[in-house]
C-alpha positions as CSV (number, residue, x, y, z in Angstrom):
1,M,4.7,17.1,-23.7
2,D,3.8,20.9,-24.0
3,L,1.1,22.6,-22.2
4,R,-0.2,22.7,-25.7
5,F,-2.4,19.4,-27.3
6,G,-0.5,17.6,-29.8
7,D,-1.5,16.1,-33.1
8,G,-1.9,12.4,-31.8
9,M,-5.4,10.9,-31.8
10,P,-6.9,8.5,-29.5
11,T,-7.7,4.7,-31.0
12,D,-11.6,3.5,-30.4
13,E,-9.8,1.3,-28.2
14,E,-8.5,4.4,-26.0
15,R,-11.4,6.7,-26.3
16,A,-13.5,4.0,-25.1
17,A,-11.6,2.8,-22.1
18,V,-11.9,6.9,-21.2
19,D,-15.4,7.4,-21.5
20,A,-16.4,3.9,-19.7
21,L,-15.0,5.7,-16.9
22,L,-16.2,9.7,-17.3
23,G,-19.0,8.9,-19.3
24,P,-19.4,10.0,-23.2
25,P,-18.0,13.7,-24.0
26,E,-20.7,16.4,-24.5
27,S,-18.9,19.0,-26.2
28,S,-16.3,19.0,-29.4
29,W,-14.0,20.9,-26.4
30,A,-14.1,17.6,-24.4
31,G,-13.1,15.4,-27.4
32,A,-16.5,14.9,-29.1
33,D,-16.6,14.3,-32.8
34,R,-16.8,17.6,-34.6
35,G,-18.8,16.2,-37.6
36,G,-21.7,17.1,-36.1
37,T,-24.3,20.1,-37.4
38,D,-24.3,21.9,-34.0
39,T,-22.1,24.5,-35.4
40,A,-22.5,26.8,-32.0
41,D,-20.8,24.1,-30.5
42,L,-17.4,25.1,-32.2
43,R,-17.7,28.7,-31.1
44,W,-17.1,28.2,-27.6
45,A,-16.2,26.2,-24.6
46,R,-18.8,24.5,-22.5
47,G,-18.5,22.5,-19.1
48,G,-14.8,23.7,-18.1
49,R,-15.2,24.4,-14.8
50,E,-17.5,21.2,-14.3
51,A,-14.4,19.1,-15.6
52,R,-12.0,21.0,-13.8
53,D,-13.5,19.9,-10.8
54,R,-13.1,16.3,-11.9
55,R,-9.1,16.7,-11.9
56,D,-9.4,13.7,-9.2
57,Q,-10.7,11.7,-12.1
58,L,-7.0,11.4,-13.8
59,L,-5.4,8.8,-12.1
60,P,-8.6,6.3,-12.5
61,A,-8.3,7.5,-16.4
62,L,-4.8,6.7,-16.6
63,H,-5.6,3.5,-14.9
64,A,-8.6,2.8,-17.5
65,L,-5.9,3.2,-20.1
66,N,-3.5,1.1,-18.9
67,D,-6.2,-1.9,-18.2
68,R,-7.5,-1.8,-21.5
69,V,-4.1,-1.3,-24.1
70,G,-1.2,-1.8,-21.7
71,W,0.2,1.6,-22.2
72,I,-0.7,5.4,-22.6
73,S,0.1,7.0,-25.9
74,E,0.3,10.4,-26.7
75,G,-3.1,10.6,-28.5
76,A,-4.9,8.9,-25.7
77,L,-3.1,11.3,-22.8
78,D,-4.4,14.3,-25.0
79,Y,-7.8,13.4,-24.8
80,V,-7.9,12.5,-21.3
81,C,-6.7,16.1,-20.7
82,R,-9.3,17.3,-23.2
83,R,-11.9,15.5,-20.9
84,L,-10.7,16.9,-17.6
85,T,-9.1,20.3,-18.8
86,V,-5.7,19.3,-17.5
87,P,-2.9,20.9,-19.1
88,P,-1.0,17.6,-20.8
89,A,2.4,18.7,-19.3
90,E,0.8,18.3,-15.7
91,A,-0.7,14.8,-17.1
92,Y,2.4,13.7,-18.8
93,G,4.5,14.4,-15.2
94,V,1.2,12.5,-13.5
95,A,1.5,9.5,-15.9
96,T,5.8,9.0,-15.8
97,F,5.5,9.6,-12.0
98,Y,4.2,6.0,-11.3
99,A,6.2,2.9,-12.1
100,M,3.5,0.7,-13.2
101,F,2.3,3.0,-16.1
102,S,4.0,3.4,-19.4
103,V,4.2,6.2,-21.8
104,R,6.3,4.2,-24.7
105,P,4.6,1.1,-26.1
106,R,5.0,-1.9,-24.3
107,P,3.5,-5.7,-24.6
108,A,0.1,-6.2,-22.8
109,T,1.5,-8.6,-20.8
110,V,4.1,-7.2,-18.0
111,L,5.7,-9.6,-15.7
112,H,7.3,-8.0,-12.4
113,V,9.4,-9.6,-10.7
114,C,10.2,-8.3,-7.2
115,T,14.2,-8.0,-6.7
116,D,13.7,-6.1,-2.8
117,L,15.1,-7.3,0.4
118,A,13.1,-10.8,1.1
119,C,13.1,-11.8,-2.5
120,T,16.8,-11.0,-3.0
121,T,17.5,-13.2,-0.5
122,A,15.5,-16.1,-1.8
123,G,16.9,-15.8,-5.2
124,A,15.1,-13.3,-7.4
125,D,18.2,-12.0,-9.3
126,E,18.5,-15.7,-10.6
127,L,14.8,-16.1,-11.2
128,S,14.8,-12.4,-13.4
129,A,17.5,-13.7,-15.3
130,A,16.2,-17.4,-15.7
131,V,12.4,-15.7,-17.0
132,A,14.2,-13.2,-19.3
133,A,15.9,-15.8,-20.9
134,R,13.1,-17.9,-21.9
135,L,10.7,-14.6,-22.0
136,G,10.9,-11.2,-23.9
137,P,8.7,-8.6,-26.3
138,E,9.1,-11.8,-29.2
139,N,6.8,-13.8,-26.8
140,G,4.5,-10.7,-26.1
141,V,5.8,-10.3,-22.4
142,R,7.5,-7.6,-20.8
143,I,9.7,-8.1,-17.8
144,E,10.3,-5.7,-15.5
145,R,12.2,-5.8,-12.1
146,S,9.7,-4.5,-9.3
147,P,10.3,-3.3,-5.8
148,C,8.6,-5.1,-3.0
149,L,5.2,-6.6,-4.1
150,G,4.1,-7.2,-0.7
151,L,4.0,-11.0,-0.9
152,C,7.6,-11.3,1.4
153,E,6.3,-14.4,3.2
154,R,6.3,-16.1,-0.5
155,A,9.4,-14.8,-1.7
156,P,10.6,-14.9,-4.4
157,A,7.4,-13.3,-6.1
158,A,6.0,-12.4,-9.0
159,L,3.1,-10.4,-10.4
160,V,1.6,-10.5,-14.1
161,I,-0.7,-8.1,-15.3
162,R,-2.2,-8.7,-19.1
163,A,-4.0,-5.5,-20.8
164,G,-7.2,-6.1,-22.0
165,A,-7.7,-9.8,-21.2
166,S,-11.1,-11.4,-21.0
167,A,-9.9,-13.9,-18.3
168,R,-10.2,-13.5,-14.7
169,P,-7.5,-13.7,-11.9
170,A,-7.0,-17.3,-11.2
171,F,-6.6,-16.6,-7.8
172,E,-10.4,-15.4,-7.1
173,D,-13.8,-17.3,-7.2
174,E,-15.7,-16.8,-10.3
175,A,-18.8,-15.7,-8.3
176,V,-17.0,-13.3,-6.0
177,Q,-15.0,-11.4,-9.3
178,A,-18.3,-11.4,-11.1
179,E,-20.2,-9.7,-8.0
180,S,-17.1,-7.0,-7.5
181,G,-16.5,-5.9,-10.9
182,G,-12.8,-6.4,-9.4
183,P,-9.8,-7.1,-11.9
184,G,-10.8,-9.8,-14.2
185,A,-14.7,-9.7,-13.3
186,A,-16.0,-11.2,-16.4
187,A,-19.7,-12.3,-17.1
188,P,-19.9,-15.9,-18.6
189,G,-18.9,-15.9,-22.5
190,D,-18.3,-12.2,-23.8
191,G,-14.8,-11.3,-21.7
192,K,-16.6,-8.3,-20.2
193,G,-17.1,-7.3,-17.0
194,R,-20.6,-5.8,-15.7
195,R,-20.3,-2.8,-17.5
196,G,-19.4,-4.2,-20.5
197,R,-16.1,-3.3,-20.3
198,P,-13.0,-5.2,-21.5
199,T,-11.3,-6.4,-18.5
200,H,-7.7,-7.1,-17.7
201,A,-6.2,-10.4,-16.2
202,T,-3.8,-10.8,-13.3
203,A,-2.0,-13.6,-11.6
204,V,0.3,-13.6,-8.6
205,C,3.1,-16.3,-8.7
206,A,4.7,-16.8,-5.3
207,P,7.2,-18.6,-4.3
208,A,7.9,-18.5,-7.8
209,T,10.0,-20.5,-9.9
210,P,11.0,-20.1,-13.7
211,D,8.7,-22.5,-14.9
212,T,5.8,-21.1,-12.9
213,A,6.7,-17.7,-13.6
214,V,6.7,-18.2,-17.4
215,H,3.5,-20.3,-17.2
216,A,2.0,-17.2,-15.3
217,A,3.2,-14.7,-17.9
218,T,1.9,-16.8,-20.9
219,S,-1.4,-18.1,-19.5
220,P,-2.7,-16.0,-16.4
221,E,-6.1,-17.3,-16.4
222,S,-5.0,-20.9,-15.6
223,A,-2.0,-19.5,-13.0
224,P,-2.0,-21.9,-10.2
225,T,-5.0,-20.6,-7.0
226,E,-3.0,-18.1,-4.9
227,P,-3.3,-19.5,-1.5
228,A,-5.5,-18.0,0.9
229,A,-4.7,-15.1,3.0
230,H,-4.8,-17.0,6.5
231,T,-1.9,-18.5,5.2
232,A,0.1,-15.8,5.7
233,A,-0.6,-15.7,9.4
234,P,0.8,-19.0,10.7
235,Q,-0.7,-18.0,14.4
236,T,-4.2,-18.9,13.1
237,G,-5.2,-22.8,14.3
238,N,-2.1,-23.0,15.7
239,P,-2.3,-22.6,19.6
240,A,1.3,-23.5,20.0
241,L,1.8,-20.1,18.0
242,T,-0.8,-18.2,20.7
243,P,1.2,-15.1,21.5
244,T,2.3,-14.1,25.6
245,A,1.9,-11.2,27.3
246,P,5.2,-9.3,28.1
247,T,6.7,-11.0,31.3
248,T,6.8,-7.6,32.9
249,R,2.9,-7.0,33.1
250,P,0.6,-9.4,35.3
251,T,-1.4,-10.4,32.2
252,P,-2.6,-14.0,30.9
253,P,-1.5,-15.1,27.3
254,T,-3.3,-12.9,24.9
255,P,-5.7,-14.7,22.4
256,L,-6.0,-13.3,18.8
257,I,-7.4,-10.1,18.6
258,L,-6.7,-8.3,15.0
259,L,-5.8,-11.8,13.1
260,R,-8.9,-13.6,15.1
261,R,-11.3,-13.9,11.9
262,I,-8.5,-14.5,9.4
263,G,-9.3,-18.3,7.9
264,T,-12.3,-18.5,10.4
265,T,-15.0,-16.6,8.3
266,D,-15.4,-16.2,4.6
267,P,-13.9,-12.9,3.7
268,T,-16.4,-12.5,0.9
269,S,-19.9,-13.1,3.2
270,L,-21.2,-10.2,5.3
271,D,-23.2,-12.6,7.0
272,D,-20.6,-14.9,8.5
273,Y,-18.8,-11.5,9.3
274,R,-21.7,-10.8,11.6
275,A,-21.8,-14.0,13.1
276,H,-18.4,-13.6,14.2
277,G,-18.9,-10.3,15.9
278,G,-19.1,-8.1,13.1
279,C,-20.6,-4.4,12.9
280,T,-20.7,-4.9,16.9
281,A,-18.4,-2.1,17.1
282,L,-20.2,0.4,15.1
283,R,-23.4,0.1,16.8
284,R,-21.5,1.0,20.1
285,A,-20.4,3.9,18.0
286,F,-23.7,4.8,17.4
287,A,-24.6,4.5,21.0
288,L,-21.8,6.8,22.6
289,G,-21.6,9.3,19.9
290,P,-19.0,11.1,18.3
291,A,-17.4,12.4,21.6
292,G,-17.6,9.1,23.2
293,V,-15.6,7.3,20.4
294,I,-13.1,10.0,20.7
295,R,-12.5,9.6,24.2
296,E,-12.7,5.7,24.2
297,V,-9.9,5.8,21.7
298,T,-8.2,8.4,23.3
299,D,-8.2,6.3,26.6
300,A,-7.2,3.2,25.1
301,G,-3.8,4.9,24.0
302,L,-4.0,3.8,20.6
303,V,-1.2,5.3,18.4
304,G,-0.7,5.3,14.6
305,R,0.6,1.9,13.6
306,G,2.4,3.1,10.4
307,G,5.9,4.1,11.9
308,A,5.1,7.8,13.2
309,A,3.1,6.7,16.5
310,F,1.2,9.7,16.6
311,P,-2.0,9.4,19.2
312,T,-4.9,8.4,17.4
313,G,-7.3,10.1,19.5
314,R,-5.7,13.3,19.3
315,K,-5.7,13.0,15.8
316,W,-9.5,12.4,15.5
317,Q,-10.2,14.8,18.0
318,A,-8.3,17.6,16.2
319,T,-9.6,17.2,12.9
320,A,-13.5,17.0,14.4
321,A,-13.1,20.4,15.8
322,Q,-12.6,22.3,12.7
323,P,-15.2,24.2,11.6
324,D,-14.5,24.5,8.0
325,H,-16.6,21.5,5.9
326,P,-16.8,19.1,4.5
327,H,-14.4,16.9,6.7
328,Y,-12.9,13.7,4.6
329,L,-11.6,9.9,5.9
330,V,-8.7,8.8,3.7
331,C,-7.4,5.2,4.7
332,N,-3.9,4.4,3.6
333,A,-3.7,1.1,2.3
334,D,-0.5,1.8,0.1
335,E,1.8,0.0,2.4
336,S,5.0,-0.3,0.0
337,E,7.8,-0.2,2.8
338,P,10.0,-3.4,1.5
339,G,9.4,-6.6,4.2
340,T,5.5,-4.8,4.9
341,F,2.4,-7.2,3.9
342,K,0.3,-6.9,7.3
343,D,-2.3,-4.4,5.4
344,R,-2.9,-6.9,2.7
345,V,-3.4,-9.9,4.9
346,L,-6.0,-7.7,6.5
347,M,-7.9,-6.4,3.5
348,E,-7.7,-10.0,2.1
349,G,-8.7,-11.8,4.7
350,D,-11.3,-9.5,6.9
351,P,-12.3,-6.8,4.3
352,Y,-15.9,-5.9,6.5
353,A,-13.5,-4.9,9.4
354,L,-12.0,-2.1,7.5
355,V,-15.1,-1.0,6.1
356,E,-16.3,-0.9,9.6
357,A,-13.6,0.6,11.0
358,M,-13.8,3.4,8.7
359,T,-17.2,4.0,9.1
360,I,-16.6,4.5,12.7
361,A,-13.8,7.1,12.0
362,A,-15.7,9.3,9.9
363,Y,-18.7,9.4,11.8
364,A,-16.5,10.5,15.2
365,T,-14.6,12.7,12.8
366,G,-17.5,14.3,11.1
367,A,-16.5,13.1,7.6
368,H,-19.4,11.7,5.3
369,R,-16.9,10.6,2.4
370,G,-13.9,8.3,2.7
371,H,-11.2,7.4,0.5
372,L,-9.8,3.7,0.8
373,Y,-6.1,4.2,-1.1
374,L,-4.8,1.0,-2.4
375,R,-1.8,-0.2,-3.7
376,G,-1.8,-1.2,-7.3
377,E,0.3,-4.2,-6.5
378,Y,-2.6,-5.8,-4.6
379,P,-5.5,-7.3,-7.3
380,R,-6.8,-9.8,-4.5
381,A,-7.2,-6.9,-1.8
382,L,-8.9,-4.8,-4.4
383,A,-11.3,-7.4,-5.4
384,R,-12.3,-8.1,-2.0
385,L,-12.9,-4.8,-0.9
386,T,-14.4,-3.9,-4.0
387,H,-16.8,-6.7,-3.2
388,A,-16.8,-5.4,0.4
389,V,-18.2,-1.8,-0.3
390,R,-20.7,-2.8,-2.5
391,Q,-22.2,-5.4,-0.3
392,A,-22.2,-3.1,2.6
393,R,-23.8,-0.7,0.8
394,T,-26.8,-2.8,-0.1
395,R,-27.4,-4.0,3.2
396,G,-27.2,-0.4,4.8
397,L,-23.7,-0.5,6.6
398,L,-23.0,2.7,3.9
399,G,-25.0,4.9,2.1
400,D,-27.3,7.9,3.2
401,D,-28.7,6.0,6.3
402,V,-25.6,3.8,7.7
403,L,-27.5,1.4,10.2
404,G,-30.8,3.5,10.0
405,Q,-29.3,6.1,12.2
406,G,-29.5,9.2,9.9
407,Y,-25.6,9.1,9.3
408,A,-24.5,9.5,5.8
409,F,-21.0,7.7,5.0
410,D,-19.8,6.1,1.5
411,I,-16.2,4.8,0.6
412,E,-14.5,5.3,-2.9
413,I,-11.5,2.9,-3.3
414,R,-8.6,4.6,-5.4
415,R,-5.9,2.4,-6.7
416,G,-2.3,3.5,-6.6
417,A,0.0,3.0,-9.3
418,G,3.2,1.6,-7.9
419,A,4.7,4.6,-5.8
420,Y,6.2,4.5,-2.3
421,I,6.5,8.0,-1.8
422,C,2.5,7.9,-1.8
423,G,2.8,6.1,1.6
424,E,3.4,9.7,3.0
425,E,0.0,11.2,3.6
426,T,0.3,14.5,2.0
427,A,1.6,13.1,-1.4
428,L,-1.2,10.5,-0.8
429,F,-3.2,13.5,-1.0
430,N,-2.0,14.8,-3.8
431,S,-2.2,11.5,-5.9
432,I,-6.1,11.3,-5.6
433,E,-6.3,15.0,-6.7
434,G,-5.0,13.9,-10.0
435,H,-1.1,15.6,-9.1
436,R,2.1,14.1,-8.8
437,G,2.6,12.3,-5.2
438,E,4.9,14.9,-4.4
439,P,4.9,15.7,-0.2
440,R,3.4,18.8,1.2
441,S,5.1,21.0,3.2
442,K,3.7,21.3,6.5
443,P,2.2,23.0,8.5
444,P,-0.4,23.4,7.4
445,F,-1.3,19.9,8.7
446,P,-3.9,17.6,7.3
447,V,-6.3,18.1,10.1
448,E,-6.7,21.5,9.0
449,K,-6.0,21.3,5.0
450,G,-5.6,17.8,3.8
451,L,-7.6,16.6,0.7
452,F,-8.9,18.9,-1.4
453,G,-7.8,21.4,0.9
454,K,-10.4,20.4,3.9
455,P,-9.7,18.9,7.2
456,T,-8.7,15.3,6.8
457,V,-8.0,12.3,9.2
458,E,-5.8,10.1,7.6
459,N,-4.8,6.6,9.1
460,N,-3.7,3.2,7.5
461,V,-5.4,-0.1,7.7
462,E,-3.8,-1.6,11.0
463,T,-4.7,1.8,13.1
464,L,-8.2,2.1,12.0
465,V,-8.7,-2.2,12.5
466,N,-7.7,-1.2,16.2
467,V,-10.6,0.5,16.5
468,L,-13.0,-2.4,16.4
469,P,-11.7,-4.4,19.5
470,I,-11.4,-0.8,21.4
471,L,-15.4,-0.4,21.2
472,T,-15.9,-4.0,21.7
473,M,-14.1,-4.5,24.9
474,G,-13.6,-1.6,26.1
475,A,-10.7,1.6,26.3
476,E,-9.5,0.2,30.0
477,A,-9.1,-3.7,28.7
478,Y,-7.7,-2.7,25.4
479,A,-5.0,-0.4,27.4
480,A,-4.3,-3.3,29.6
481,I,-2.7,-5.4,26.9
482,G,0.8,-4.5,26.0
483,T,2.9,-1.9,27.9
484,P,2.0,1.6,29.7
485,A,3.3,3.6,26.7
486,S,2.5,1.1,23.9
487,T,-1.2,-0.1,24.4
488,G,-2.8,-3.0,22.8
489,P,-1.6,-5.5,19.8
490,K,0.4,-5.2,17.2
491,L,1.0,-6.8,13.8
492,F,4.7,-7.7,12.6
493,C,5.6,-8.6,9.5
494,V,8.2,-11.6,9.7
495,S,10.4,-12.4,6.6
496,G,13.7,-13.5,5.5
497,T,15.6,-16.7,6.6
498,V,12.9,-17.6,9.0
499,A,10.9,-21.2,9.0
500,R,7.6,-19.7,9.4
501,P,7.0,-16.4,7.6
502,G,4.2,-14.4,7.9
503,V,2.3,-11.8,9.7
504,Y,2.3,-12.5,13.8
505,E,0.4,-10.9,16.1
506,L,1.4,-10.1,19.8
507,P,1.0,-7.6,22.5
508,F,3.5,-4.7,22.7
509,G,6.3,-5.5,24.8
510,A,7.4,-9.1,23.5
511,T,10.8,-9.1,22.5
512,L,12.2,-9.5,19.3
513,G,14.0,-13.1,20.5
514,E,10.6,-14.3,21.6
515,L,8.8,-13.1,17.9
516,L,11.7,-14.9,16.0
517,A,11.3,-18.1,18.1
518,L,7.6,-17.9,16.8
519,A,8.6,-18.1,13.2
520,G,11.7,-20.3,13.6
521,V,15.0,-19.0,12.7
522,R,16.6,-21.0,9.8
523,G,21.0,-21.1,10.0
524,N,23.4,-18.7,11.6
525,L,21.3,-15.8,12.3
526,H,24.0,-12.6,11.3
527,A,21.4,-9.6,11.7
528,V,17.8,-8.8,12.0
529,L,16.7,-5.5,10.0
530,L,13.6,-3.6,11.8
531,G,11.4,-1.2,10.6
532,G,12.0,-2.0,6.5
533,A,14.2,-0.3,4.3
534,A,13.8,2.8,6.2
535,G,14.6,1.2,9.5
536,G,17.8,-0.1,10.9
537,F,19.8,-3.5,11.6
538,V,20.5,-5.2,15.4
539,R,22.8,-7.9,15.9
540,P,21.9,-11.5,17.2
541,D,23.1,-10.4,20.7
542,E,20.2,-7.8,20.6
543,L,17.1,-9.9,20.5
544,D,16.3,-8.8,23.9
545,I,14.8,-5.6,22.9
546,P,11.3,-5.0,23.7
547,L,9.1,-4.4,20.6
548,T,7.4,-1.1,21.7
549,F,8.1,2.3,20.1
550,E,9.9,3.2,23.2
551,G,11.9,-0.3,23.6
552,T,13.2,0.2,20.3
553,L,14.0,3.9,20.1
554,E,15.9,3.8,23.9
555,A,17.7,0.8,22.0
556,G,19.1,3.2,19.2
557,T,16.8,1.6,16.5
558,T,13.2,2.2,15.1
559,L,10.0,-0.2,15.4
560,G,8.8,1.1,12.1
561,S,5.6,-0.4,10.8
562,G,6.5,-3.5,12.2
563,V,8.5,-5.2,9.7
564,V,11.3,-7.9,10.7
565,M,13.3,-9.2,8.2
566,A,16.1,-12.2,9.8
567,F,18.9,-12.5,7.7
568,D,21.6,-15.3,8.2
569,D,25.6,-15.1,7.5
570,T,24.9,-16.6,4.2
571,V,23.3,-13.2,2.9
572,P,25.9,-10.5,1.4
573,L,25.2,-7.7,3.6
574,P,26.8,-5.0,1.2
575,R,24.7,-6.0,-1.6
576,L,21.7,-5.8,0.7
577,L,22.7,-2.6,1.4
578,L,23.1,-1.2,-2.2
579,R,19.8,-2.7,-3.0
580,I,18.2,-0.4,-0.2
581,A,20.3,2.5,-1.7
582,E,18.7,1.4,-5.2
583,F,14.9,1.6,-3.5
584,F,15.3,5.1,-2.2
585,R,16.8,6.2,-5.5
586,D,14.3,5.1,-7.6
587,E,11.5,6.2,-5.0
588,S,12.8,9.4,-4.7
589,C,10.0,11.9,-5.7
590,G,12.7,14.5,-6.7
591,Q,11.1,17.5,-5.2
592,C,13.6,18.3,-2.8
593,V,17.4,18.4,-3.3
594,P,19.3,16.8,-0.3
595,C,16.6,13.7,-1.3
596,R,16.9,14.0,-4.9
597,V,21.0,14.3,-4.8
598,G,21.9,12.6,-1.6
599,T,20.0,9.4,-2.4
600,V,22.1,8.9,-5.9
601,R,25.2,9.8,-3.7
602,Q,24.6,7.3,-1.5
603,E,24.0,5.1,-3.9
604,E,27.2,5.9,-6.0
605,A,29.4,5.5,-2.6
606,L,28.1,2.1,-2.0
607,H,28.6,0.8,-5.0
608,R,32.4,1.4,-5.2
609,I,33.0,0.1,-2.0
610,V,30.4,-3.0,-2.4
611,D,33.6,-5.3,-2.7
612,R,36.1,-3.3,-0.4
613,T,36.6,-3.2,3.5
614,G,39.1,-1.5,5.7
615,A,41.3,1.0,5.1
616,D,39.7,1.3,1.4
617,A,36.3,2.2,2.1
618,A,37.1,4.8,4.7
619,P,36.7,7.8,2.7
620,D,33.1,6.5,0.9
621,I,32.1,6.0,4.4
622,A,32.9,9.6,5.6
623,L,30.8,10.6,2.7
624,L,28.1,8.1,2.9
625,R,27.4,10.0,6.8
626,E,28.1,13.6,5.2
627,V,25.3,12.6,2.6
628,G,23.2,11.2,5.4
629,R,23.3,13.8,7.6
630,A,22.1,16.4,5.1
631,M,19.0,14.2,3.9
632,R,17.8,13.6,7.7
633,D,18.4,17.3,8.3
634,A,17.0,19.0,5.5
635,S,14.7,16.6,3.2
636,I,10.9,17.5,3.0
637,C,10.0,14.3,4.0
638,G,10.4,11.0,5.7
639,L,11.8,9.3,2.9
640,G,15.1,11.4,2.5
641,Q,14.9,11.7,6.1
642,T,15.4,7.7,6.8
643,A,17.0,6.7,3.7
644,W,20.4,6.7,5.6
645,N,19.3,4.9,8.6
646,A,19.9,1.2,7.6
647,V,23.3,2.0,6.0
648,E,24.1,3.9,9.1
649,S,23.2,1.0,11.4
650,A,24.7,-1.9,9.1
651,I,28.1,0.2,9.5
652,D,27.8,1.2,13.4
653,R,26.1,-1.9,14.7
654,L,27.1,-4.5,12.4
655,G,30.5,-3.3,11.4
656,A,29.8,-3.4,7.7
657,Y,33.1,-3.0,5.1
658,R,35.4,-3.4,7.8
């Protein structure tokens, strides 16, 4: 692609997909038909400034093309660029940045087979080979090996996306889909959504077998119904798995707090949500006022649950104090860390809680618009949240006058498209703004200059949902849960060789052994990975590590976002480490040299020693240490800084390659 427009022309289908999102073009300069009689239209450009202000619509426009056609042609990309006055070279850079898009022709149906850690352990490679032997382009299906799909509790997993199909996703009720306008929303008989646009179909297949994956790829509209969200939370409805408080604190067993509505309320019903305590926290927030809300969150000791553990109250206060306006709120729902799926369970099983929590956070920080950046691999969460936002807007929980309090706030949902790096907050801002999802240098920090260059508060789903119990039970009662330095409940994503994989809620301070006892380890435990691919391994004799930020740090590892992956002695550790290295090589944005080159060198070294041990591996292990230190010290963002963590811990703590 060049800075100039090419000779390619969009098809009628591609033009219709873009116009359905952006509206019809008003000028020939913006792509309208030049056959009209208005000759003045050809003499000067009109609407360029307004179009440039819509640069943030680039990612939704690419999604519209991908959903309708299945790939993005040069003519279609040129048309989008004309509509938004974006240089074609820049738009091409964005379109090729995301794994879910293609700028080359491909079949309308794509089967994404997860080959990441949990799925690899469960036989994903064999599944991928078996499906590839039965399906291919000649069957109208493209098979792609995918990084983690966030379905680790049901590994191995596969996701089918069919462009332009009229069928609804098999997992969602017809009424909810038609109401939400989510993926697959269809009005009876016309194969189109409420706005008259052809819809695309999705189907989740997990745990997948060759037969079920082939069936889902060839007939996604009749794929088996996906289990309800609460099946991923084994504690719901099971008193035997009720979490207990840390033995060092004189507190009684703690009932479920964050997961209490999962499986007990209808996630599509606002009335049911209210009947189970919904909106209570929002009403108390209005009674306290913005400063009072921030004070409660600060006194409760809430810290970010995405892994950085930054105090939430300090972040909110810093944003609220900025004189520059407007302020923005961004919910980071792009959990792409291998092994992480807790936010998906919350969004699918309790979507109104996230809407309420975002409203409270925006009210406290002076924001009137929120962006919810959602993983593109979460079709059911998209449908549930779209429905929840629409219902909240209709019932006065969003809009110009929230609950009659004179406060205006609304939420816009933005879909990601398969980029792990967009979980970094500034890369996420760039993605929303229509640029490549590359991290920014800091300072300035987001609380000063974030989304669109304005003060922005960014939190992930679990952090925001924790605000609700803080306001309903009070900061003091909330702080009494957990430990003095790590307060409140924490969600852990347990997968791998365990009997009951899923999301578990425990107070901070419970030990790793207590958590694994709830999940039930299968076989002879060989290693546990904490924090996902960016985390570190621990040995089976280290299960007394307290699950707190300070406890894991003291033990020389990390809690991260709460990933706990157990592996028995049948799992080949060198192959697992190689998969981690491949993941970071693929997901590096390439902006900085230490990460761009270092992740490649790390993978190359692990390829050389994957089947070697002892003295034969020593030179490459020395090289790995040197490359790892360079990435950790000089990379711009956390991806490069943590890409060596798991490999280092496997070598030093588990004795890999001896």
